[in-house]
N, C-alpha and C positions, 0 to 999 in steps of 0.2 A: 649473579642473577641469571646468567645465560645458561642454556642447556649445554649441548656439546660445543665447546669452543676450541678451535683447532688451527694451528699452523702446521702444515704437513709438508715434509720434504722426502724425497726419494732419490736413490741413485739412478744413474742414466739407464740402467737395465730394468728398473722397476716399472710396472704398468702405471698408467695415469690414475686408475681408481681400483680399489680393492674393497672387499667387505670390511667395514670399519673405517675406511676413508684413507687413501693414500694418493697424493698428487705430486707432480714434479716441481720442486722448488730449488733444489740444490743437490748436494752430494751426500748428505747425511740422512739415512732413513729414520723418520720419526713417525710413530703411530700413536694415536690418542685414545684415551678412555672416554666413554660417554657418560656424562652425568646430567640428569634431567631433574629439574625442580618440579615438584607437584604444584599445580596451578592453584590449589586451595590452601595447603599448609605452607608451601614454600620450602619444604625440606628436600634435600637431595634424594633422588630415588636410587635404587640399586643400579649398578652398571648393567649395560645391555648384553652381557655375556662376552664382552671383549676383555682381553688381558694384555695390557701394553706396559711398556717400561719407561718411556720417556715423553715428556711434554715440554716443548721448548716455547718460551714466550718470545714473540718477535721484538726486535730491538730498534729503537730510534737513537739518533745521535745523542750522546751524553751532554749534560750541561743545563738543560731546561728543567725548570721546576714544574712538574706535571700535576695537575689536578684531575683526578679520575672522573669519568662521566657520572658515576653514581654519587660522587661528592657534589657535583653540580646539580644533579637532580634532587638529591636528599630524599627524605621520606614524606614530604608534604606536597601539596599541589603546586607550590611555587618554589623556585630556587632561592636559597639564602644568599647566593652569590650574584643575584641580579644586579646589573650595572657595573660589575667588576670585569677586568680583563684577565683572562686565564689562558693557560696552555693545557690542552688535553690531547689524548690520543685514543685510537681504537680502529677496529676493522670497519671498512665501508660496507654496510649491509644493504644499502639501497641508494642508487644514484638517479636523481630526478632533476638534472640541470638542463635538460634539453628544452627547446622552444615549446612553450605552452605547458610545461611540466611544473613542478613545485618550487623551482628556484633554489635547489640545494640538494644535500645528500645527508644520509643518516650514518652515524658511526656507533659502534657498540664496543664496550670494553672487552678485551680479549678473554679475561678470566672472570670478571664480575666480582662482587663482594659477598656473594652468598647471603645477602640480606633480602628477604622477600618484600620488604617495604620500599626498596629503592630500585629505580630503573637503571639499567646499565647502558641505555641508549640515549642518543642526543641528535637533534636536527641541527645541521650546519647550513645556515642561510648563505648561499654562495653560488655564483655562476662564473667566477673569474679564475678559479683554480680547478682544472680538470682532474677528475679522479675516476677510478673504476671500482666496481664491486670486487671485493677481495683485497684491495689495497689496505695496507696498514699505515695510517697517516698520523702525523702530529699537527695540530692546528692551534692557532692563537687567535683569539677574538674576544668579543664582549658578550657576556651572558645577558639574555633578555627574556622576559616573559611576554610573548607575543599574544596580544588580546585577540580572541576569535570567538565572537558570540558571547556566551555566558561563562567562558573559561579562558585559559591561556595555554600556550604551548611553550615549553622551555626550549630555547634555542641559543645557538652561538651565531653572532653576526659581526659585521665590521671586521672581517678577517684581515690580519696583517701578515699571516704566514700559513702556508700549508706545505708540510714536508712529507714526501713519500718515503717511508722507511723500508718497507718490503712489500712484495706482492704475493698473491696466492693464498692469503689467509681466508678462513671462513668461520662463521659462527653458526652453529646448529640452531634452528628455530626453537624457541621456548614454547612448550605446549600450554594452551589455555583451554579450560573447560567452562562453558556457559551452562547454567547461569552463574555469574559471580556473586559473591556475598553482598556486594554493594557496587553500584555503578562506578563509584570513585575508586574501587580496587583496581580498575584498569589503568589508573595513573602509574602504578608500579611497573607497567610495561611500556610506558610512553617512549617512543623512539626505538624500540627493540624489534628484532626479527622474531615473529611468533607464528605459531600454527594452531589451528583448531582441528584436532583429530576427529571430532564428531561430525555428523551430518547436520548442516545448517539449511534452513528452509527460507526461501524468498518470501518476505512478508510485505514488502512494498516496492513498487517500481515507478512511483509517481515522478521522481526526478531523474530517471534513467537517461532520457534523451537530453535533458536540459543541463544536468551537472554530472552525469555519469555515475550516479549513486544508486545502490540497491540496499535495502534494509534486509538483513538476515537474522534468523532467530533459531535458537536451540529448542528442541522438543516440538517441532512442527510450526505451522504458521501461528501468528499471534491473533487472538480473538479479543474483541473488546470485552472487558470484564463485566460490563452491564448487559451483555447479550445473552448470558445464561447458557453458553454452550457446554459448560461443565467439563472443560478439558484442562483445568488447572490454571486458567488465566486469572491474573489478579493485578490490581494497580501497583502492588509492590514487586511482584515477580516479573511482569512483562518487561519493564526497563532493564532488568538484569539478565534477560534472555537474549537481548538483541545486540547486534553490532552492525556498523555501516560499512559496506564495501564501496570504496571509491575507485576512480580510474586513473589515479596518479597524474591528474591534469587539472589545470586551472581554467581550461577553455570551457566556455559556456556554449551549448548547442554544437557539440563536436560534429565534424564532417562525416564521421562514421560512428553510429551509436554503438557503444561497447556492450559486450556480454550478450548480444542477441544470439538466437539459435541458428542464424544463417544470414545470407546477404539479401534475400528477396523480400517482397511484400508479405509473404506468408510466414516470415520469420518473426519470432517474438521472444519475450522472456517474461513468463507469467508468475504471479504470486502462486506459491505452491511448488515451484521448481526447487531444486536443491543442489548443494555443493558439499563435497566432503574433503577434508584435509586442506582447507583454505590456509594459505601461507602468505605472509606479507609483513609490512612494517606497521605496527600499531602506533597511531598518532592521534592528535586531537585537532579539530577544526570546526568552526561554525557550530559550536555548542554540542558536538558529539564526538565520541571516540570512534575511530574509523580505521580501516585497514587499507593501506596502499599496496597494490599487488607487486610482486617481484618477478612475475612470470605469468603465462596464460592461466586463466581460471576456467576450469572445466565444470560445466553445469550438467545436471541430469534433468531432462525435460519430463519431470515427474507429474506435471499437471497439463497435459496437452489440451488444445482447444477443443471444446465440445462442438461437433458439427451440427447437432440438433438437440433440442430439449429431451430430457428423459421422458419415457412414455408415462402418460397420466390416465389413459383409459377413458371410458365413458363415451357418451354420444355428443357431448358439447365440450368445448375448450374455452376457458375464460382466462384472460391475462391482465396483468398490470404492468405498466412500463413508464418510468420517468424518462422523457425524451430530451431532457437537458436543453430547455429553451429553444423550442421550435418557433422561430420568429420570421415572419415575412417582411417585417420592417428591419432592413439590414443595418448593421452598425449599432444596434442597441444591445440586447442581451444575448442574442444568438450569433449567427454568422455575420461576419464583418462585411462581406461582399458577395456578389452573385456566385463567384467560383466556390467560395466556402459553402454557400447555401446549397448548391447542387451536390457537393460532396456530402454534406450533412444529410440531405434528403435521401441520397442513394444508400447510405449506411442504415438509416432508420427503416427504409422500405425493405432492405434485406433482412433486418431483424424481425419486422412484423411478418414478413413472408415465412421466415423460419419458425416463428411461433405458431403460425397457422391457427390462430384462435378465432372463435366465432364472435366473441365479445372482447373488446380491449378497452381498459381504462387507461387513459393517457394523462400524464402529469407534466406540467411545465409547457403548456401550449400558450402562445401569445393570446392575450385577452383583448383582441381587436375585433370584436364581434365574432363572426365565424370565418373570417378571411383566412387565417393561418390553418385552421382545422380543415376547411374546404380544400385548400391547396394540398395539404398532406393526403387527404383521401383521393384527390385526383391523381397524385403521384402513385399511390398504391394501386389504383385501378388501371393506370397506364401500364404498370408492370405486371399485374396479376390478372387483368381482364376486366372489361367494363362491368360495373355493377357489383364487383366482388365485395366492396365495403361501402357502407353508408355511415353518415354521422348523425348523432343526436344534435340537432341545431338548437343551441341555447342562446345565441347572441352573447353579449357581454355579461359575465357573472361577477358582480362586485366591481371594485375599482383597482384591484391589484393589476400589475402588468402581466401576470400569468394566471392561468386557470386550469382546472381539470376538465376532461372531455371524455366522451364515449363514442367508439365506432363499433360497427357490428356487420355481420354478413347477412343480408336480407334473405338469402337462400336458406339460411339455417335457423334464424330467429326472427321474431317480429316484435317490435315494441308494443306494449299495451299501456294505454293511458299516456298522459303527458309526463314529461320529465319533471322532477321535483328538486328543489334547491332549498337547503336550510340557510337562509341569509342572516342568521343570528350574528350580531357584530363581534362575537367572540372569535369568529373565524377570520383569518387573513385571506384565505381562499375558500369560499363556501363549498361544502360537499355537494355532489351531483348524484341523483338517484334516477334509475330508470328500470321499470319492470319489463321483462322479456318473456315471450312464449317460445318454447322449443317446438319448431315446426315438425320434428320427428315424433317425439313422445307426447306432445301436448302439455308437458310440464311447464310450470311458470316459476320464475325466480326474479329477484330484484338485485341489481348491482349498485353499490354506492362507492363512488370514487372520492378519495380524500387526499388532502395535502396539508398536514399540520404545520405550525410555525417551526421555522428552522432553529438550529442550535446556535447560530451566530449571535454575538453579544451586542451588536449595535443597538443602542437605545434601551438596553435592559437595565432595570433598577430594582432595588428591594428584593422581593421574593423571586423575581425572575433572573437574578444573577446566578451564575453557575454554582450549583450545590453538589456537583458530582455527576449531574446528568445533562450537562450543557446548559446554556442560557435559555430562558423562556420555558423551563420545565413546568412552572406553575400555570402558564397559559396553555400549554399542551394538555395539562391535566383538565383544565376547564373545557377545552375543546373535546376531549374524550368524553367528559360527562354530558356535554350538550349532544354529542353524537349518539349517545345511548337514548336520549330523549327523542331524537329524530328517528332512530331505529324503531322505537315503539310505535310511532305514527305509521311507519312503512309496513310494519308487521300486521296492521289491521287489514291491509289489502291481501298480503300473502306472507306467511311466516318464514318462507325460504329466502333468506337474505345473505349476500356476501358483501362485506365491507373490505375494500382493498385500496392500496395506494401507498404513498410516501408519508408515513406518520412521523418521521424525523425523531423517532425514539427507538432505542434498542430494546430487545425482546424482554428484558427483565427490568425495565424502567417503569416509572409510575403510570404514565398514560396507557401503556400496554397492559399492565396489571389491572387497571380499572376496567378495560374492555373484557379481558378474560375472566375477571372477577364477577362480571355480570352474566357469565354463562356462555360467552362466545368461545369458539375453538380457534386458536391461532394455528393455522395449517402448517406453520413452520415445525411444529412438534412432530409432524409426520416424516420429516426429513432426518437423515443421520446428523448427529451433532456437528460433524466436520463439514457438512454442506450448508450449514445455516449462516449464510451471509449474502448480502446483496450490494455491499458497499465497503470500500477500504479507505480509512482515514488515519493518518499518522501511524501507519504500519499495523493497524489493528482492523480485522475484518468483523463485520457485524451486520445486522438487519435493521435498516431504516424503513424498508418496504415490507408490508405484511398483508396477509389475507385472512380475515376472520369470517366464520360462518355461524349462523344460528343453529341451535340444537336440531331443528327439524331438517335443515339442509345438510348437516354433517354426515349422516349415513348415505347421502346421495353423492358425496364427493368420492370419486374413484381414484384420485391420485393428485399429487402436488409436487412441483419441482421449481427450482430456481435455475435459470439458464445462465451459466457463468461466462458470459461473453464480454463483459465490460469491466467489472471491478478488478479482475485479475490482470488486466492488460495495461501496458504503458500508455500514457496519454499521447505519446508520439504517434499513435496510430489513429487518432481522432481526425475530424474533418478540418481542423484549423490548419492554416498555411504558414503562420508566423513562427519564427524560431525553428525552422525545419530544413537545415541544409541537407540532412539525410531523411528525406520525406518517404515514409513507408506506407503512405495511404493506399488503401484498396477499398472498393465498394462492397465490403463484406460486413457482416453484423458486428465484428469485433471492434470494440471501443466506439460503438455508435452512440454511447452515452457514458456517464460515470456510474449509473445504477444498473444492476442486473434485473431483467424482467422476471416476473413470477407467472406461473402457469398452473391451472388446476383443471381437472377433468370432472364432469358431472354426468350422472345418469339419473335424469329427473323422473319422478313419478308423475303420472297424468294428473292434471288439475281441471276443475270445471272452467267453463268459459267466463270471461270477465263480465261484470255487470255494466250496464250502460253508464251508471253514475261514475264508475271508475275511469271511464274514458274521457270524462269531461275535463276541459282545461281548468275548471274551477279548482280541481285538486291542486294544480300547480300554484294558482294564485293564493290558495289558502295557506300554503306552506312557505311562500316567499316573504322575506322581510328585507328591509334596507341592509346593505352591506357596507362595511368600512374597510378601507385599505390598511395594510400592515407592512408596507415596505417592499423591498425587492428580493425577498428570500423565498 
């Protein structure tokens, strides 16, 4: 199964390396032919243009009955020899016996069996017998299927003997091309030295600082199939395009985060970066096939941090931003202590300053009256200048722990009339609406901030169980339908309305289709398909955050963008202080939240002055209804 498998010897006058591979092992020159197996069909490929005459197999002491590694592995997911004591031999292709490493080493059969269904490699669980990469060893131990998550790793344990037969052997890595035909096809390479000749893209970095893991994918980053990016993503293809890169360590929260672009607080490793020619040991653990590196991994910083949002034009800027639990009550859903709270606040202030929006819809603000909102506005004005921002004071909205909110620049826009809330009990967090007047053009428009029910499955039953769109989809559909009714009421005042926020639904899912089916434009459609994401979950990028505009407002929108400062970043750079021996915190916008903010530009047409009736607080009272809580999501 191996690609080029070689034990190379040269006379004392021979150089240590030549084209085709020669290294010093003894006194007999031996040069090898390269044979590589196709990753798809498993048939030997043509030689690489070498022509050699001799291939010597390394030898171990005679007498032992040897079971080859591919016989131990067999063609299935589990070894037929599990529980039996066997003697096998092979080339050490990866040694991870050091402190905090994997507790063993990998061997690979020198020649392989040329059967594409069987692996030639094997993990040897051992820290008692020292070996080095390139050693040809004979080992005796017990075959075991080590359970790890939803699968097992075939290994040899309880060793009674390790014999060093020769040194200086090597196995050429076997090439693998993604996507594979089925995820289970990777089993045939378990324990082997492999290489991925293609460019692989970073698709997730969530566990980078915690476990040293990065999800890589072929064909670019992975997008959620329900997001409608149209870039070939599907529920069947995405799993076959991915592989996990590990750090060859069992240490959680390593003292130095691996794979970052540098040592300082400005270093990162973002989703969208890439690596080519990844080489390592393919193994299995924690329910996933993964690659353990055999040397440094060189990344291309293909997705650098954006220093500012893309230009959106217009005379007004409107933003939406999920601020990830801004709580002044410490130790609840947001910051655990004052130090974390100050770090959180500094990052969010930097993000809002970078957006430079005239109206901002905020999501996940503590619903403790206006205490948390007032605190945040005070922090903004302390950094940006007194009176830069003001808040729409709503008090407590509903009974959930979090609410949506609105802040604005009084120098740029003026609220007209009272805020309005649709308190229909279908909402877990009621939507908030406010009409504004552009101080420059005299144009008027209404902003509605939303936060639909999350996809978490706690408490879900019946039609709200996961049907392929996350749990609670039926409830989100009802919320979308109610929102359209609320919109019709708002349009009687002014037809120019933007509905924005965290809708907890991907762009091609039912709740979003209901809104666009009613004639609303989802401004995501104005972005390139590759840029349509505001959130990364389980290695797939997509939009939970949206901005919809009514037909009358659509031609007044001058631009739209998503500022990718959060979703692409490792969580190691957030404000939290726990589990961070390598703390890379900086008071910058990057990883200020787990959602990316949205930004749109407006150039409003002039509108007539508001009527006296519109300004009356009766409007608010007329639209408010009792609200019901719906959990902590």
